[in-house]
TIRO-2110 file (N, C-alpha, C; in Angstrom, 1 decimal):
// TIRO-2110
-0.2, -25.3, -30.8, N, 1, A
-0.3, -25.8, -29.3, CA, 1, A
0.2, -24.6, -28.5, C, 1, A
1.0, -23.9, -29.4, N, 2, A
2.2, -22.6, -28.6, CA, 2, A
1.2, -21.7, -28.5, C, 2, A
0.5, -21.6, -29.5, N, 3, A
-0.2, -20.2, -29.4, CA, 3, A
-1.7, -20.7, -28.3, C, 3, A
-2.0, -22.1, -28.2, N, 4, A
-3.1, -21.8, -27.5, CA, 4, A
-2.6, -21.6, -25.7, C, 4, A
-1.7, -22.2, -25.6, N, 5, A
-0.5, -21.8, -24.4, CA, 5, A
-0.5, -20.6, -23.9, C, 5, A
0.1, -19.8, -24.9, N, 6, A
0.3, -17.8, -25.0, CA, 6, A
-0.8, -17.3, -24.5, C, 6, A
-1.9, -17.9, -25.6, N, 7, A
-3.4, -17.1, -24.9, CA, 7, A
-3.8, -17.5, -23.8, C, 7, A
-3.6, -18.8, -23.8, N, 8, A
-4.1, -19.3, -21.9, CA, 8, A
-3.6, -18.4, -20.8, C, 8, A
-2.0, -18.2, -20.8, N, 9, A
-1.2, -17.6, -20.0, CA, 9, A
-1.8, -15.9, -20.1, C, 9, A
-1.9, -15.5, -21.1, N, 10, A
-2.2, -14.0, -21.3, CA, 10, A
-3.8, -13.8, -20.7, C, 10, A
-4.7, -15.0, -20.5, N, 11, A
-6.1, -14.8, -20.0, CA, 11, A
-5.8, -15.2, -18.7, C, 11, A
-5.0, -15.5, -18.1, N, 12, A
-4.6, -15.6, -16.5, CA, 12, A
-3.8, -14.5, -15.9, C, 12, A
-3.3, -13.8, -17.0, N, 13, A
-2.3, -13.0, -16.0, CA, 13, A
-3.6, -11.6, -16.1, C, 13, A
-4.7, -11.3, -17.0, N, 14, A
-5.4, -10.6, -17.3, CA, 14, A
-6.6, -10.5, -15.9, C, 14, A
-6.8, -12.2, -15.5, N, 15, A
-7.9, -12.2, -14.6, CA, 15, A
-6.9, -12.3, -13.1, C, 15, A
-6.0, -12.0, -13.3, N, 16, A
-4.8, -12.1, -11.8, CA, 16, A
-4.8, -10.5, -11.4, C, 16, A
-4.7, -9.7, -12.7, N, 17, A
-4.4, -8.2, -12.6, CA, 17, A
-5.9, -7.8, -12.3, C, 17, A
-6.9, -8.3, -12.7, N, 18, A
-8.3, -8.1, -12.7, CA, 18, A
-8.6, -8.1, -11.3, C, 18, A
-8.6, -9.4, -10.6, N, 19, A
-8.2, -9.4, -9.2, CA, 19, A
-7.6, -8.4, -8.4, C, 19, A
-6.5, -8.3, -8.9, N, 20, A
-6.2, -7.2, -7.7, CA, 20, A
-6.5, -6.0, -7.7, C, 20, A
-6.9, -5.4, -9.0, N, 21, A
-7.5, -4.4, -9.2, CA, 21, A
-8.7, -4.3, -8.4, C, 21, A
-10.3, -5.0, -8.3, N, 22, A
-11.1, -5.4, -7.3, CA, 22, A
-10.4, -5.2, -5.6, C, 22, A
-9.3, -6.0, -5.4, N, 23, A
-9.4, -6.0, -4.0, CA, 23, A
-8.8, -4.4, -3.8, C, 23, A
-7.9, -3.8, -4.8, N, 24, A
-7.8, -2.5, -4.3, CA, 24, A
-8.8, -1.8, -3.9, C, 24, A
-10.2, -1.9, -4.9, N, 25, A
-11.2, -1.3, -4.3, CA, 25, A
-12.5, -1.5, -3.5, C, 25, A
-11.7, -2.9, -3.2, N, 26, A
-12.7, -3.5, -2.0, CA, 26, A
-12.1, -3.2, -0.4, C, 26, A
-11.0, -2.7, -0.5, N, 27, A
-10.6, -2.6, 1.2, CA, 27, A
-10.9, -1.2, 1.1, C, 27, A
-10.7, -0.4, 0.0, N, 28, A
-11.7, 1.0, 0.4, CA, 28, A
-12.9, 1.4, 1.3, C, 28, A
-13.8, -0.1, 1.4, N, 29, A
-14.9, -0.1, 1.9, CA, 29, A
-14.7, -0.8, 3.2, C, 29, A
-13.3, -1.3, 3.9, N, 30, A
-13.2, -2.4, 4.6, CA, 30, A
-13.0, -1.3, 5.8, C, 30, A
-12.9, -2.0, 7.2, N, 31, A
-12.3, -1.2, 8.6, CA, 31, A
-11.4, -1.0, 8.2, C, 31, A
-10.5, 0.1, 8.6, N, 32, A
-9.4, 0.0, 8.4, CA, 32, A
-8.4, -0.2, 10.1, C, 32, A
-7.5, -0.8, 10.1, N, 33, A
-6.8, -1.4, 11.3, CA, 33, A
-7.6, -1.6, 12.5, C, 33, A
-8.6, -2.7, 12.2, N, 34, A
-9.6, -3.2, 13.3, CA, 34, A
-10.1, -2.0, 13.8, C, 34, A
-10.5, -1.0, 13.4, N, 35, A
-11.4, -0.2, 13.8, CA, 35, A
-12.7, -0.4, 13.3, C, 35, A
-13.5, 0.4, 14.2, N, 36, A
-15.2, 0.4, 13.2, CA, 36, A
-15.1, 1.3, 11.8, C, 36, A
-14.6, 1.6, 11.4, N, 37, A
-15.1, 2.6, 10.1, CA, 37, A
-13.7, 2.8, 9.3, C, 37, A
-13.8, 3.0, 8.2, N, 38, A
-12.8, 3.1, 6.9, CA, 38, A
-11.8, 4.7, 7.4, C, 38, A
-11.0, 4.5, 7.0, N, 39, A
-9.8, 5.1, 7.1, CA, 39, A
-10.5, 6.6, 6.2, C, 39, A
-10.1, 7.6, 6.7, N, 40, A
-10.9, 9.0, 5.6, CA, 40, A
-9.6, 8.9, 4.0, C, 40, A
-8.5, 8.3, 4.1, N, 41, A
-8.1, 8.2, 3.0, CA, 41, A
-8.6, 6.8, 2.0, C, 41, A
-9.1, 5.9, 2.7, N, 42, A
-9.7, 5.0, 1.7, CA, 42, A
-11.0, 5.2, 1.4, C, 42, A
-11.9, 6.4, 2.0, N, 43, A
-12.8, 6.9, 1.6, CA, 43, A
-13.0, 7.7, 0.4, C, 43, A
-12.0, 8.4, 0.3, N, 44, A
-11.6, 9.5, -0.4, CA, 44, A
-11.2, 8.5, -1.7, C, 44, A
-10.6, 7.6, -1.7, N, 45, A
-9.5, 7.0, -2.6, CA, 45, A
-11.0, 6.3, -3.1, C, 45, A
-11.8, 5.5, -2.9, N, 46, A
-12.9, 5.0, -3.3, CA, 46, A
-13.8, 5.7, -4.0, C, 46, A
-14.0, 6.9, -3.7, N, 47, A
-14.2, 7.9, -4.4, CA, 47, A
-13.8, 8.2, -5.5, C, 47, A
-12.8, 9.0, -5.4, N, 48, A
-11.7, 9.2, -6.6, CA, 48, A
-11.8, 8.4, -7.7, C, 48, A
-11.4, 7.1, -7.0, N, 49, A
-11.7, 6.0, -8.0, CA, 49, A
-12.8, 5.9, -8.8, C, 49, A
-14.0, 5.6, -8.0, N, 50, A
-15.1, 6.4, -9.0, CA, 50, A
-15.1, 6.7, -9.8, C, 50, A
-14.5, 7.9, -9.9, N, 51, A
-14.4, 9.0, -10.9, CA, 51, A
-13.8, 9.4, -12.1, C, 51, A
-13.0, 7.8, -11.9, N, 52, A
-12.1, 8.0, -13.2, CA, 52, A
-12.3, 7.5, -14.5, C, 52, A
-13.8, 6.8, -14.6, N, 53, A
-14.2, 6.6, -15.5, CA, 53, A
-13.6, 5.0, -16.4, C, 53, A
-12.4, 4.3, -15.3, N, 54, A
-11.8, 3.5, -15.8, CA, 54, A
-10.3, 3.6, -16.7, C, 54, A
-10.4, 4.8, -16.7, N, 55, A
-9.0, 5.7, -17.7, CA, 55, A
-7.7, 5.6, -17.0, C, 55, A
-7.2, 4.6, -17.6, N, 56, A
-5.8, 4.6, -16.7, CA, 56, A
-5.1, 5.7, -16.3, C, 56, A
-4.8, 6.5, -17.0, N, 57, A
-4.1, 7.7, -16.6, CA, 57, A
-4.9, 8.0, -15.3, C, 57, A
-6.1, 8.2, -15.3, N, 58, A
-7.0, 9.1, -14.0, CA, 58, A
-7.1, 7.8, -13.0, C, 58, A
-6.7, 6.8, -13.0, N, 59, A
-6.8, 5.5, -12.1, CA, 59, A
-5.2, 6.5, -11.5, C, 59, A
-3.9, 6.1, -12.5, N, 60, A
-2.5, 6.7, -12.2, CA, 60, A
-2.7, 7.6, -11.1, C, 60, A
-3.4, 8.6, -11.8, N, 61, A
-3.3, 10.0, -11.0, CA, 61, A
-3.9, 9.9, -9.8, C, 61, A
-5.0, 9.1, -9.3, N, 62, A
-5.5, 8.9, -8.2, CA, 62, A
-4.6, 8.0, -7.1, C, 62, A
-4.6, 7.0, -8.0, N, 63, A
-3.3, 6.1, -6.9, CA, 63, A
-2.1, 6.7, -6.4, C, 63, A
-1.6, 7.8, -7.3, N, 64, A
-0.5, 9.1, -6.6, CA, 64, A
-0.8, 9.3, -5.7, C, 64, A
-1.9, 10.1, -5.9, N, 65, A
-2.2, 11.2, -4.8, CA, 65, A
-3.0, 10.5, -3.7, C, 65, A
-3.2, 9.3, -3.9, N, 66, A
-3.8, 8.2, -2.3, CA, 66, A
-2.0, 8.3, -1.8, C, 66, A
-1.2, 7.5, -2.3, N, 67, A
0.2, 6.9, -2.2, CA, 67, A
0.2, 8.1, -1.2, C, 67, A
0.4, 9.7, -1.8, N, 68, A
1.3, 10.8, -1.0, CA, 68, A
1.0, 10.8, 0.1, C, 68, A
-1.2, 10.4, 0.2, N, 69, A
-1.6, 10.8, 1.6, CA, 69, A
-1.3, 10.0, 2.4, C, 69, A
-1.3, 8.3, 1.9, N, 70, A
-0.8, 7.4, 3.3, CA, 70, A
0.6, 7.9, 3.4, C, 70, A
1.6, 8.1, 2.7, N, 71, A
3.1, 8.5, 3.3, CA, 71, A
3.0, 9.7, 4.1, C, 71, A
2.4, 10.4, 4.0, N, 72, A
2.0, 11.8, 4.6, CA, 72, A
1.7, 11.1, 6.5, C, 72, A
0.5, 10.3, 6.1, N, 73, A
0.1, 9.9, 7.1, CA, 73, A
1.0, 9.0, 8.1, C, 73, A
1.7, 8.0, 7.5, N, 74, A
3.2, 7.2, 7.9, CA, 74, A
4.1, 8.2, 8.3, C, 74, A
4.2, 9.3, 7.7, N, 75, A
5.6, 10.4, 8.5, CA, 75, A
4.9, 10.7, 9.3, C, 75, A
3.7, 11.2, 9.7, N, 76, A
3.0, 11.6, 11.0, CA, 76, A
3.3, 11.1, 12.0, C, 76, A
2.8, 9.5, 11.8, N, 77, A
2.6, 8.6, 13.1, CA, 77, A
4.1, 8.0, 13.2, C, 77, A
5.3, 8.1, 12.7, N, 78, A
6.6, 7.6, 13.0, CA, 78, A
7.1, 8.6, 13.5, C, 78, A
6.4, 10.3, 13.2, N, 79, A
7.4, 11.6, 13.9, CA, 79, A
6.8, 11.1, 15.7, C, 79, A
5.2, 11.2, 15.5, N, 80, A
4.7, 10.8, 16.7, CA, 80, A
5.1, 9.9, 17.8, C, 80, A
5.4, 8.6, 17.2, N, 81, A
6.2, 7.7, 18.0, CA, 81, A
7.8, 7.7, 18.3, C, 81, A
8.2, 8.7, 17.5, N, 82, A
9.3, 8.7, 18.0, CA, 82, A
9.9, 9.3, 19.1, C, 82, A
9.0, 10.7, 19.0, N, 83, A
8.9, 11.5, 20.2, CA, 83, A
8.5, 10.9, 21.6, C, 83, A
7.7, 9.9, 21.4, N, 84, A
7.4, 9.0, 23.0, CA, 84, A
8.5, 7.6, 23.3, C, 84, A
9.1, 8.0, 22.9, N, 85, A
10.3, 6.6, 22.8, CA, 85, A
11.7, 7.3, 23.2, C, 85, A
12.3, 6.3, 24.3, N, 86, A
13.3, 6.3, 24.5, CA, 86, A
14.7, 6.3, 23.6, C, 86, A
16.2, 6.4, 23.9, N, 87, A
16.7, 6.7, 22.7, CA, 87, A
17.0, 5.2, 22.3, C, 87, A
17.1, 4.4, 23.0, N, 88, A
17.3, 3.0, 23.0, CA, 88, A
16.0, 2.5, 21.9, C, 88, A
15.1, 2.8, 22.0, N, 89, A
14.3, 2.2, 21.4, CA, 89, A
13.6, 3.2, 19.9, C, 89, A
14.1, 4.6, 20.0, N, 90, A
14.1, 4.9, 18.8, CA, 90, A
15.2, 4.7, 17.9, C, 90, A
16.2, 4.3, 18.3, N, 91, A
17.3, 3.7, 17.6, CA, 91, A
16.9, 2.0, 16.8, C, 91, A
16.6, 1.6, 17.9, N, 92, A
15.6, 0.4, 17.0, CA, 92, A
14.3, 0.8, 16.1, C, 92, A
13.8, 1.1, 16.4, N, 93, A
12.7, 2.1, 15.2, CA, 93, A
13.3, 2.9, 14.0, C, 93, A
14.1, 3.3, 14.2, N, 94, A
14.9, 4.0, 13.0, CA, 94, A
15.3, 3.0, 12.1, C, 94, A
16.3, 1.7, 12.8, N, 95, A
16.5, 1.0, 12.1, CA, 95, A
15.4, 0.1, 11.6, C, 95, A
14.6, -0.5, 12.1, N, 96, A
13.5, -1.2, 11.3, CA, 96, A
12.5, -0.4, 10.4, C, 96, A
12.5, 1.1, 10.7, N, 97, A
12.2, 1.7, 9.3, CA, 97, A
12.9, 1.7, 8.4, C, 97, A
14.1, 1.6, 8.5, N, 98, A
15.1, 1.7, 7.0, CA, 98, A
15.3, 0.6, 6.8, C, 98, A
15.0, -0.9, 7.2, N, 99, A
14.9, -2.4, 6.6, CA, 99, A
13.4, -2.0, 6.1, C, 99, A
12.5, -1.9, 6.4, N, 100, A
11.3, -1.3, 5.9, CA, 100, A
11.2, -1.0, 4.7, C, 100, A
11.6, 0.7, 5.0, N, 101, A
11.8, 1.0, 3.5, CA, 101, A
12.8, 0.3, 2.3, C, 101, A
13.8, -0.3, 2.7, N, 102, A
14.7, -1.0, 2.1, CA, 102, A
14.1, -2.3, 1.1, C, 102, A
13.1, -3.0, 1.9, N, 103, A
12.2, -3.9, 1.5, CA, 103, A
11.3, -3.2, 0.7, C, 103, A
10.4, -2.4, 1.1, N, 104, A
9.8, -1.4, -0.5, CA, 104, A
10.4, -1.5, -1.7, C, 104, A
11.4, -1.1, -1.5, N, 105, A
12.2, -0.3, -2.8, CA, 105, A
13.0, -2.0, -3.3, C, 105, A
12.9, -2.8, -2.8, N, 106, A
13.3, -4.5, -3.2, CA, 106, A
12.4, -4.7, -4.1, C, 106, A
10.9, -4.7, -3.3, N, 107, A
9.8, -5.1, -3.7, CA, 107, A
9.7, -4.3, -4.8, C, 107, A
9.5, -3.4, -5.1, N, 108, A
9.0, -2.9, -6.5, CA, 108, A
9.5, -3.0, -7.4, C, 108, A
11.2, -3.5, -7.0, N, 109, A
12.2, -4.1, -8.4, CA, 109, A
11.9, -5.1, -9.1, C, 109, A
11.3, -6.0, -7.6, N, 110, A
10.9, -7.4, -8.2, CA, 110, A
9.4, -7.3, -9.0, C, 110, A
8.7, -6.9, -8.6, N, 111, A
7.9, -6.4, -9.0, CA, 111, A
7.7, -5.9, -10.6, C, 111, A
8.7, -5.1, -10.9, N, 112, A
9.1, -4.8, -12.2, CA, 112, A
10.2, -5.3, -13.1, C, 112, A
10.4, -6.5, -12.8, N, 113, A
11.3, -7.5, -13.3, CA, 113, A
10.2, -7.9, -14.4, C, 113, A
10.5, -8.6, -15.9, N, 114, A
10.3, -9.2, -16.6, CA, 114, A
9.4, -10.7, -15.8, C, 114, A
10.0, -11.1, -15.2, N, 115, A
9.8, -11.9, -14.6, CA, 115, A
8.3, -12.3, -14.0, C, 115, A
7.9, -10.7, -13.4, N, 116, A
6.4, -10.6, -12.9, CA, 116, A
5.8, -9.5, -13.8, C, 116, A
5.9, -7.9, -13.7, N, 117, A
5.3, -7.4, -14.5, CA, 117, A
5.9, -6.3, -15.0, C, 117, A
7.1, -6.5, -15.2, N, 118, A
8.0, -5.7, -16.2, CA, 118, A
7.4, -5.2, -17.7, C, 118, A
7.0, -6.4, -18.6, N, 119, A
6.4, -6.1, -19.6, CA, 119, A
5.2, -6.7, -19.8, C, 119, A
4.4, -6.2, -18.9, N, 120, A
2.7, -6.2, -19.0, CA, 120, A
1.8, -5.1, -19.6, C, 120, A
2.1, -4.1, -19.9, N, 121, A
1.5, -3.3, -20.4, CA, 121, A
1.2, -2.1, -19.2, C, 121, A
0.5, -1.4, -19.6, N, 122, A
-0.4, -0.1, -18.7, CA, 122, A
-1.0, -0.9, -17.9, C, 122, A
-1.7, -1.6, -17.6, N, 123, A
-2.4, -2.4, -16.7, CA, 123, A
-1.4, -2.6, -15.6, C, 123, A
-0.1, -3.1, -15.6, N, 124, A
0.7, -3.5, -14.8, CA, 124, A
1.7, -2.0, -13.8, C, 124, A
1.3, -1.4, -14.1, N, 125, A
1.0, -0.2, -13.7, CA, 125, A
0.3, -0.1, -12.3, C, 125, A
-1.2, 0.0, -12.7, N, 126, A
-2.0, -0.3, -11.6, CA, 126, A
-1.7, -1.5, -10.8, C, 126, A
-1.5, -2.0, -11.5, N, 127, A
-1.0, -3.1, -10.4, CA, 127, A
-0.2, -3.1, -9.3, C, 127, A
1.4, -2.8, -9.5, N, 128, A
2.5, -2.7, -9.1, CA, 128, A
1.9, -1.2, -8.1, C, 128, A
1.6, -0.5, -8.4, N, 129, A
1.0, 0.8, -7.6, CA, 129, A
0.2, 0.6, -6.6, C, 129, A
-0.3, -0.4, -7.0, N, 130, A
-1.5, -0.8, -5.3, CA, 130, A
-0.8, -1.7, -4.5, C, 130, A
0.2, -2.3, -5.2, N, 131, A
1.0, -3.3, -4.0, CA, 131, A
1.5, -2.2, -3.5, C, 131, A
2.3, -1.3, -3.9, N, 132, A
3.0, 0.0, -3.1, CA, 132, A
2.2, 0.4, -2.1, C, 132, A
1.2, 0.9, -2.7, N, 133, A
0.1, 1.4, -2.1, CA, 133, A
-0.3, 0.7, -0.7, C, 133, A
-0.8, -0.4, -1.0, N, 134, A
-1.0, -1.5, 0.1, CA, 134, A
-0.4, -1.6, 1.1, C, 134, A
1.0, -1.9, 0.7, N, 135, A
2.1, -2.0, 1.6, CA, 135, A
2.2, -0.4, 2.9, C, 135, A
2.2, 0.4, 1.9, N, 136, A
2.3, 1.9, 3.0, CA, 136, A
0.9, 1.6, 3.8, C, 136, A
0.0, 1.4, 3.2, N, 137, A
-1.5, 1.5, 3.9, CA, 137, A
-0.9, 0.5, 5.4, C, 137, A
-0.6, -0.3, 5.0, N, 138, A
-0.1, -1.7, 6.3, CA, 138, A
0.5, -1.4, 6.9, C, 138, A
1.6, -0.5, 6.3, N, 139, A
2.4, -0.1, 7.7, CA, 139, A
2.1, 1.2, 8.4, C, 139, A
1.3, 1.9, 7.9, N, 140, A
0.7, 3.1, 8.8, CA, 140, A
-0.3, 2.2, 9.8, C, 140, A
-0.9, 1.1, 9.8, N, 141, A
-1.9, 0.7, 10.6, CA, 141, A
-0.7, 0.1, 11.7, C, 141, A
0.5, -0.5, 11.2, N, 142, A
1.5, -0.7, 12.3, CA, 142, A
1.8, 0.1, 13.2, C, 142, A
2.2, 1.5, 12.8, N, 143, A
2.7, 2.7, 13.3, CA, 143, A
1.8, 2.7, 13.9, C, 143, A
0.5, 2.7, 14.0, N, 144, A
-0.9, 3.4, 14.6, CA, 144, A
-1.1, 2.4, 15.6, C, 144, A
-0.6, 1.1, 15.4, N, 145, A
-0.5, 0.3, 16.7, CA, 145, A
0.6, 0.3, 18.2, C, 145, A
1.3, 0.7, 17.3, N, 146, A
2.9, 1.0, 18.3, CA, 146, A
2.5, 2.0, 19.3, C, 146, A
1.6, 3.0, 18.2, N, 147, A
1.8, 4.1, 19.2, CA, 147, A
0.7, 3.9, 20.0, C, 147, A
-0.7, 3.7, 20.2, N, 148, A
-1.6, 3.2, 21.0, CA, 148, A
-1.0, 2.1, 22.1, C, 148, A
0.2, 1.0, 21.5, N, 149, A
0.5, 0.1, 22.6, CA, 149, A
1.4, 1.0, 23.2, C, 149, A
2.0, 1.6, 22.5, N, 150, A
3.6, 2.5, 23.5, CA, 150, A
2.6, 3.8, 24.4, C, 150, A
1.8, 4.8, 23.7, N, 151, A
0.6, 5.5, 24.9, CA, 151, A
0.0, 4.6, 26.2, C, 151, A
-0.1, 3.0, 25.8, N, 152, A
-1.0, 2.6, 26.8, CA, 152, A
0.2, 2.1, 28.3, C, 152, A
1.3, 1.9, 27.6, N, 153, A
2.2, 1.2, 28.2, CA, 153, A
2.6, 2.6, 29.0, C, 153, A
2.9, 3.8, 28.8, N, 154, A
3.3, 5.0, 29.5, CA, 154, A
2.4, 5.0, 30.7, C, 154, A
1.1, 5.2, 29.6, N, 155, A
0.1, 5.7, 31.0, CA, 155, A
-0.1, 4.6, 32.2, C, 155, A
0.1, 3.2, 31.9, N, 156, A
0.5, 2.2, 33.3, CA, 156, A
1.8, 2.1, 34.0, C, 156, A
2.7, 3.1, 33.5, N, 157, A
3.7, 3.3, 34.5, CA, 157, A
4.1, 4.1, 35.2, C, 157, A
END
């Protein structure tokens, strides 16, 4: 009975991992941040993942490069937004960004815990990296929306 339970758990974990991997591929084809087209990074990511032949190290390399691209995009948007804000709002944005970075770090720490993916092998690396990249991508969207709102507010005043 215990052996059957372990097998069932492993199959369940595999299903979750495959689902997460499929969602990472799926969002590449979606429109980005409410726009009518995908982001250039998503398009690049989808094409690059298609060339990995499912080899874990190749997939991780693509994820790493995509993460760097999203990180650069985030930093560019963050700097643009800071340049548009008054001193009080800059302080608030900086505080929010520090809190978000802390969340990212703590979330990754939890994902790597033995309770979640800490001892799940090479597939866990792909899943955890995908989660981090998804959070980063979402933050880029948030900052782009804030940029648009601030610009619109400044035009209205």
